[in-house]
N, CA, C and O atoms as a GROMACS GRO file, in nm:
protein
  348
    1ASP      N    1   0.112   2.511   2.429
    1ASP     CA    2   0.033   2.634   2.452
    1ASP      C    3  -0.098   2.607   2.528
    1ASP      O    4  -0.192   2.686   2.523
    2ASP      N    5  -0.102   2.489   2.602
    2ASP     CA    6  -0.219   2.459   2.683
    2ASP      C    7  -0.352   2.441   2.601
    2ASP      O    8  -0.461   2.441   2.658
    3VAL      N    9  -0.340   2.425   2.471
    3VAL     CA   10  -0.468   2.402   2.391
    3VAL      C   11  -0.451   2.272   2.322
    3VAL      O   12  -0.349   2.244   2.259
    4ALA      N   13  -0.557   2.190   2.336
    4ALA     CA   14  -0.545   2.061   2.278
    4ALA      C   15  -0.674   2.040   2.184
    4ALA      O   16  -0.787   2.072   2.221
    5GLY      N   17  -0.650   1.989   2.076
    5GLY     CA   18  -0.748   1.958   1.978
    5GLY      C   19  -0.833   1.840   2.036
    5GLY      O   20  -0.810   1.788   2.145
    6CYS      N   21  -0.932   1.803   1.954
    6CYS     CA   22  -1.014   1.686   1.990
    6CYS      C   23  -0.964   1.561   1.922
    6CYS      O   24  -0.901   1.574   1.818
    7LEU      N   25  -0.987   1.445   1.970
    7LEU     CA   26  -0.965   1.326   1.898
    7LEU      C   27  -1.079   1.314   1.803
    7LEU      O   28  -1.195   1.327   1.842
    8ARG      N   29  -1.047   1.290   1.677
    8ARG     CA   30  -1.158   1.291   1.577
    8ARG      C   31  -1.183   1.142   1.534
    8ARG      O   32  -1.094   1.057   1.537
    9THR      N   33  -1.309   1.120   1.494
    9THR     CA   34  -1.342   0.990   1.443
    9THR      C   35  -1.287   0.972   1.295
    9THR      O   36  -1.250   1.070   1.230
   10PRO      N   37  -1.284   0.849   1.247
   10PRO     CA   38  -1.225   0.842   1.102
   10PRO      C   39  -1.330   0.882   1.003
   10PRO      O   40  -1.311   0.856   0.885
   11GLU      N   41  -1.436   0.942   1.043
   11GLU     CA   42  -1.539   0.980   0.940
   11GLU      C   43  -1.513   1.124   0.900
   11GLU      O   44  -1.473   1.208   0.981
   12GLY      N   45  -1.539   1.153   0.768
   12GLY     CA   46  -1.537   1.284   0.728
   12GLY      C   47  -1.416   1.379   0.745
   12GLY      O   48  -1.428   1.482   0.811
   13GLY      N   49  -1.309   1.347   0.689
   13GLY     CA   50  -1.200   1.439   0.693
   13GLY      C   51  -1.077   1.392   0.768
   13GLY      O   52  -1.056   1.273   0.790
   14SER      N   53  -0.997   1.489   0.807
   14SER     CA   54  -0.868   1.455   0.873
   14SER      C   55  -0.893   1.402   1.008
   14SER      O   56  -0.943   1.477   1.092
   15SER      N   57  -0.862   1.277   1.038
   15SER     CA   58  -0.893   1.218   1.167
   15SER      C   59  -0.774   1.157   1.228
   15SER      O   60  -0.784   1.118   1.344
   16ARG      N   61  -0.658   1.144   1.164
   16ARG     CA   62  -0.546   1.078   1.214
   16ARG      C   63  -0.474   1.170   1.308
   16ARG      O   64  -0.432   1.278   1.268
   17GLN      N   65  -0.459   1.129   1.430
   17GLN     CA   66  -0.384   1.198   1.534
   17GLN      C   67  -0.234   1.184   1.534
   17GLN      O   68  -0.186   1.073   1.555
   18VAL      N   69  -0.160   1.284   1.513
   18VAL     CA   70  -0.019   1.262   1.493
   18VAL      C   71   0.058   1.330   1.606
   18VAL      O   72   0.025   1.442   1.645
   19LEU      N   73   0.161   1.263   1.659
   19LEU     CA   74   0.250   1.315   1.760
   19LEU      C   75   0.370   1.359   1.684
   19LEU      O   76   0.417   1.290   1.593
   20VAL      N   77   0.419   1.472   1.720
   20VAL     CA   78   0.550   1.530   1.675
   20VAL      C   79   0.649   1.511   1.787
   20VAL      O   80   0.627   1.563   1.896
   21ILE      N   81   0.754   1.442   1.765
   21ILE     CA   82   0.848   1.412   1.875
   21ILE      C   83   0.983   1.476   1.843
   21ILE      O   84   1.038   1.453   1.735
   22ARG      N   85   1.033   1.552   1.932
   22ARG     CA   86   1.166   1.609   1.921
   22ARG      C   87   1.266   1.542   2.000
   22ARG      O   88   1.251   1.538   2.122
   23LYS      N   89   1.372   1.487   1.943
   23LYS     CA   90   1.469   1.421   2.014
   23LYS      C   91   1.608   1.477   1.971
   23LYS      O   92   1.654   1.457   1.858
   24ARG      N   93   1.668   1.543   2.061
   24ARG     CA   94   1.795   1.610   2.036
   24ARG      C   95   1.750   1.724   1.927
   24ARG      O   96   1.659   1.803   1.954
   25GLN      N   97   1.811   1.726   1.819
   25GLN     CA   98   1.775   1.825   1.717
   25GLN      C   99   1.692   1.769   1.602
   25GLN      O  100   1.672   1.836   1.501
   26ARG      N  101   1.645   1.650   1.617
   26ARG     CA  102   1.571   1.580   1.506
   26ARG      C  103   1.423   1.577   1.546
   26ARG      O  104   1.389   1.557   1.663
   27LEU      N  105   1.335   1.597   1.446
   27LEU     CA  106   1.187   1.586   1.462
   27LEU      C  107   1.141   1.461   1.384
   27LEU      O  108   1.188   1.432   1.273
   28ARG      N  109   1.048   1.390   1.447
   28ARG     CA  110   0.986   1.274   1.376
   28ARG      C  111   0.834   1.280   1.415
   28ARG      O  112   0.796   1.348   1.510
   29SER      N  113   0.754   1.208   1.341
   29SER     CA  114   0.623   1.206   1.377
   29SER      C  115   0.567   1.060   1.363
   29SER      O  116   0.622   0.981   1.287
   30ARG      N  117   0.458   1.027   1.438
   30ARG     CA  118   0.399   0.906   1.433
   30ARG      C  119   0.255   0.919   1.469
   30ARG      O  120   0.215   1.016   1.533
   31LEU      N  121   0.174   0.822   1.430
   31LEU     CA  122   0.031   0.821   1.470
   31LEU      C  123   0.018   0.777   1.617
   31LEU      O  124   0.094   0.696   1.669
   32LEU      N  125  -0.088   0.841   1.681
   32LEU     CA  126  -0.113   0.788   1.813
   32LEU      C  127  -0.162   0.644   1.805
   32LEU      O  128  -0.225   0.607   1.706
   33THR      N  129  -0.137   0.566   1.902
   33THR     CA  130  -0.179   0.429   1.908
   33THR      C  131  -0.325   0.431   1.958
   33THR      O  132  -0.370   0.530   2.016
   34THR      N  133  -0.392   0.328   1.937
   34THR     CA  134  -0.534   0.321   1.983
   34THR      C  135  -0.538   0.320   2.137
   34THR      O  136  -0.627   0.378   2.198
   35ARG      N  137  -0.438   0.252   2.199
   35ARG     CA  138  -0.434   0.258   2.347
   35ARG      C  139  -0.402   0.403   2.395
   35ARG      O  140  -0.454   0.442   2.500
   36GLU      N  141  -0.316   0.485   2.323
   36GLU     CA  142  -0.296   0.617   2.365
   36GLU      C  143  -0.430   0.707   2.360
   36GLU      O  144  -0.459   0.792   2.445
   37THR      N  145  -0.504   0.675   2.250
   37THR     CA  146  -0.634   0.756   2.242
   37THR      C  147  -0.726   0.719   2.358
   37THR      O  148  -0.794   0.807   2.411
   38ALA      N  149  -0.728   0.590   2.401
   38ALA     CA  150  -0.805   0.553   2.518
   38ALA      C  151  -0.757   0.622   2.643
   38ALA      O  152  -0.835   0.669   2.726
   39ARG      N  153  -0.631   0.628   2.654
   39ARG     CA  154  -0.571   0.698   2.778
   39ARG      C  155  -0.610   0.840   2.775
   39ARG      O  156  -0.656   0.889   2.878
   40LEU      N  157  -0.598   0.913   2.670
   40LEU     CA  158  -0.631   1.048   2.660
   40LEU      C  159  -0.780   1.073   2.691
   40LEU      O  160  -0.813   1.180   2.742
   41MET      N  161  -0.867   0.984   2.663
   41MET     CA  162  -1.006   0.997   2.684
   41MET      C  163  -1.038   0.952   2.833
   41MET      O  164  -1.154   0.957   2.874
   42GLY      N  165  -0.937   0.908   2.910
   42GLY     CA  166  -0.969   0.870   3.052
   42GLY      C  167  -1.013   0.724   3.065
   42GLY      O  168  -1.052   0.683   3.175
   43ALA      N  169  -1.008   0.645   2.959
   43ALA     CA  170  -1.043   0.512   2.986
   43ALA      C  171  -0.943   0.432   3.070
   43ALA      O  172  -0.824   0.461   3.062
   44PRO      N  173  -0.981   0.341   3.142
   44PRO     CA  174  -0.883   0.264   3.234
   44PRO      C  175  -0.799   0.174   3.151
   44PRO      O  176  -0.840   0.139   3.040
   45GLU      N  177  -0.687   0.134   3.197
   45GLU     CA  178  -0.601   0.042   3.126
   45GLU      C  179  -0.662  -0.088   3.094
   45GLU      O  180  -0.621  -0.153   2.998
   46ARG      N  181  -0.765  -0.132   3.174
   46ARG     CA  182  -0.827  -0.259   3.150
   46ARG      C  183  -0.933  -0.257   3.039
   46ARG      O  184  -0.985  -0.360   2.995
   47TYR      N  185  -0.961  -0.131   2.997
   47TYR     CA  186  -1.058  -0.111   2.883
   47TYR      C  187  -1.011  -0.192   2.765
   47TYR      O  188  -0.893  -0.191   2.728
   48LYS      N  189  -1.107  -0.263   2.705
   48LYS     CA  190  -1.074  -0.343   2.585
   48LYS      C  191  -1.091  -0.251   2.460
   48LYS      O  192  -1.202  -0.215   2.420
   49VAL      N  193  -0.981  -0.217   2.403
   49VAL     CA  194  -0.988  -0.130   2.285
   49VAL      C  195  -1.036  -0.210   2.161
   49VAL      O  196  -0.986  -0.319   2.133
   50PRO      N  197  -1.133  -0.151   2.088
   50PRO     CA  198  -1.182  -0.228   1.965
   50PRO      C  199  -1.068  -0.277   1.882
   50PRO      O  200  -0.958  -0.220   1.884
   51GLY      N  201  -1.093  -0.384   1.806
   51GLY     CA  202  -0.982  -0.443   1.735
   51GLY      C  203  -0.914  -0.363   1.622
   51GLY      O  204  -0.791  -0.360   1.614
   52SER      N  205  -0.994  -0.296   1.532
   52SER     CA  206  -0.927  -0.225   1.426
   52SER      C  207  -0.895  -0.081   1.471
   52SER      O  208  -0.949  -0.027   1.567
   53TYR      N  209  -0.806  -0.028   1.395
   53TYR     CA  210  -0.762   0.113   1.423
   53TYR      C  211  -0.879   0.205   1.403
   53TYR      O  212  -0.901   0.293   1.487
   54ASN      N  213  -0.956   0.191   1.298
   54ASN     CA  214  -1.070   0.279   1.273
   54ASN      C  215  -1.177   0.260   1.381
   54ASN      O  216  -1.233   0.358   1.430
   55ASP      N  217  -1.208   0.129   1.419
   55ASP     CA  218  -1.309   0.112   1.528
   55ASP      C  219  -1.269   0.168   1.652
   55ASP      O  220  -1.353   0.222   1.724
   56ALA      N  221  -1.137   0.159   1.688
   56ALA     CA  222  -1.090   0.227   1.810
   56ALA      C  223  -1.103   0.377   1.803
   56ALA      O  224  -1.146   0.440   1.900
   57TYR      N  225  -1.068   0.434   1.693
   57TYR     CA  226  -1.094   0.585   1.680
   57TYR      C  227  -1.246   0.623   1.689
   57TYR      O  228  -1.281   0.726   1.748
   58LYS      N  229  -1.326   0.545   1.634
   58LYS     CA  230  -1.472   0.554   1.642
   58LYS      C  231  -1.519   0.556   1.788
   58LYS      O  232  -1.606   0.633   1.830
   59ALA      N  233  -1.455   0.466   1.860
   59ALA     CA  234  -1.498   0.448   2.000
   59ALA      C  235  -1.448   0.573   2.087
   59ALA      O  236  -1.515   0.615   2.182
   60MET      N  237  -1.332   0.628   2.052
   60MET     CA  238  -1.285   0.733   2.132
   60MET      C  239  -1.288   0.879   2.074
   60MET      O  240  -1.268   0.977   2.145
   61GLY      N  241  -1.311   0.885   1.948
   61GLY     CA  242  -1.313   1.024   1.886
   61GLY      C  243  -1.441   1.084   1.902
   61GLY      O  244  -1.542   1.014   1.913
   62ASP      N  245  -1.444   1.214   1.904
   62ASP     CA  246  -1.560   1.302   1.918
   62ASP      C  247  -1.651   1.262   2.037
   62ASP      O  248  -1.773   1.274   2.030
   63ALA      N  249  -1.583   1.212   2.154
   63ALA     CA  250  -1.652   1.172   2.264
   63ALA      C  251  -1.627   1.263   2.388
   63ALA      O  252  -1.540   1.349   2.378
   64VAL      N  253  -1.691   1.249   2.493
   64VAL     CA  254  -1.660   1.322   2.617
   64VAL      C  255  -1.570   1.224   2.702
   64VAL      O  256  -1.602   1.108   2.724
   65ALA      N  257  -1.457   1.282   2.746
   65ALA     CA  258  -1.363   1.210   2.830
   65ALA      C  259  -1.425   1.157   2.955
   65ALA      O  260  -1.506   1.226   3.017
   66VAL      N  261  -1.391   1.041   2.994
   66VAL     CA  262  -1.441   0.985   3.118
   66VAL      C  263  -1.440   1.068   3.239
   66VAL      O  264  -1.542   1.078   3.307
   67PRO      N  265  -1.319   1.136   3.273
   67PRO     CA  266  -1.317   1.223   3.390
   67PRO      C  267  -1.419   1.342   3.378
   67PRO      O  268  -1.474   1.391   3.477
   68VAL      N  269  -1.437   1.382   3.257
   68VAL     CA  270  -1.535   1.499   3.241
   68VAL      C  271  -1.673   1.451   3.261
   68VAL      O  272  -1.751   1.522   3.325
   69ALA      N  273  -1.714   1.335   3.211
   69ALA     CA  274  -1.838   1.280   3.229
   69ALA      C  275  -1.866   1.248   3.377
   69ALA      O  276  -1.977   1.269   3.425
   70ARG      N  277  -1.765   1.196   3.447
   70ARG     CA  278  -1.775   1.170   3.593
   70ARG      C  279  -1.800   1.295   3.665
   70ARG      O  280  -1.887   1.299   3.752
   71TRP      N  281  -1.723   1.407   3.633
   71TRP     CA  282  -1.738   1.530   3.708
   71TRP      C  283  -1.882   1.588   3.689
   71TRP      O  284  -1.949   1.631   3.783
   72LEU      N  285  -1.925   1.586   3.559
   72LEU     CA  286  -2.050   1.638   3.535
   72LEU      C  287  -2.170   1.561   3.604
   72LEU      O  288  -2.271   1.620   3.644
   73ALA      N  289  -2.151   1.424   3.613
   73ALA     CA  290  -2.250   1.344   3.685
   73ALA      C  291  -2.256   1.384   3.836
   73ALA      O  292  -2.364   1.400   3.892
   74ARG      N  293  -2.136   1.399   3.899
   74ARG     CA  294  -2.134   1.428   4.046
   74ARG      C  295  -2.172   1.573   4.077
   74ARG      O  296  -2.241   1.601   4.175
   75LYS      N  297  -2.127   1.662   3.993
   75LYS     CA  298  -2.138   1.808   4.026
   75LYS      C  299  -2.264   1.866   3.959
   75LYS      O  300  -2.310   1.969   4.008
   76LEU      N  301  -2.322   1.814   3.855
   76LEU     CA  302  -2.433   1.870   3.795
   76LEU      C  303  -2.558   1.780   3.798
   76LEU      O  304  -2.664   1.820   3.847
   77LEU      N  305  -2.545   1.661   3.747
   77LEU     CA  306  -2.660   1.578   3.733
   77LEU      C  307  -2.712   1.524   3.859
   77LEU      O  308  -2.833   1.520   3.876
   78LEU      N  309  -2.628   1.482   3.952
   78LEU     CA  310  -2.668   1.430   4.079
   78LEU      C  311  -2.742   1.543   4.157
   78LEU      O  312  -2.852   1.515   4.203
   79PRO      N  313  -2.694   1.660   4.175
   79PRO     CA  314  -2.758   1.769   4.246
   79PRO      C  315  -2.887   1.798   4.182
   79PRO      O  316  -2.985   1.819   4.253
   80LEU      N  317  -2.896   1.803   4.049
   80LEU     CA  318  -3.023   1.822   3.987
   80LEU      C  319  -3.124   1.714   4.014
   80LEU      O  320  -3.242   1.744   4.031
   81ALA      N  321  -3.079   1.582   4.019
   81ALA     CA  322  -3.174   1.481   4.044
   81ALA      C  323  -3.228   1.488   4.187
   81ALA      O  324  -3.346   1.462   4.212
   82ILE      N  325  -3.134   1.524   4.286
   82ILE     CA  326  -3.170   1.530   4.422
   82ILE      C  327  -3.272   1.651   4.438
   82ILE      O  328  -3.376   1.637   4.503
   83ALA      N  329  -3.240   1.762   4.380
   83ALA     CA  330  -3.331   1.876   4.389
   83ALA      C  331  -3.463   1.848   4.328
   83ALA      O  332  -3.561   1.908   4.371
   84ALA      N  333  -3.476   1.755   4.224
   84ALA     CA  334  -3.600   1.725   4.164
   84ALA      C  335  -3.673   1.616   4.244
   84ALA      O  336  -3.782   1.573   4.204
   85GLY      N  337  -3.617   1.572   4.354
   85GLY     CA  338  -3.678   1.472   4.436
   85GLY      C  339  -3.641   1.333   4.410
   85GLY      O  340  -3.703   1.240   4.461
   86GLY      N  341  -3.535   1.315   4.329
   86GLY     CA  342  -3.477   1.171   4.308
   86GLY      C  343  -3.386   1.134   4.414
   86GLY      O  344  -3.363   1.211   4.506
   87GLN      N  345  -3.332   1.016   4.404
   87GLN     CA  346  -3.243   0.967   4.510
   87GLN      C  347  -3.094   0.967   4.455
   87GLN      O  348  -3.002   0.928   4.527
   0.00000   0.00000   0.00000
């Protein structure tokens, strides 16, 4: 439906991200891996994911995805800085 929820941190409520997989006529589910959460947030493959499951979710959950932060920096923050006399 082109709508995606956000990755949640493990604090305060439902935070486990579940994939529902349909293969043939069977459904199954599994938790997202910590590497998958990093990929969804735009982190490069070389990004070192924190050791524990909860630490990884804290690092990725409730954050701004890397491509979004990059776009905001280029299209919004840099032009504002230049207009204000910065370099």
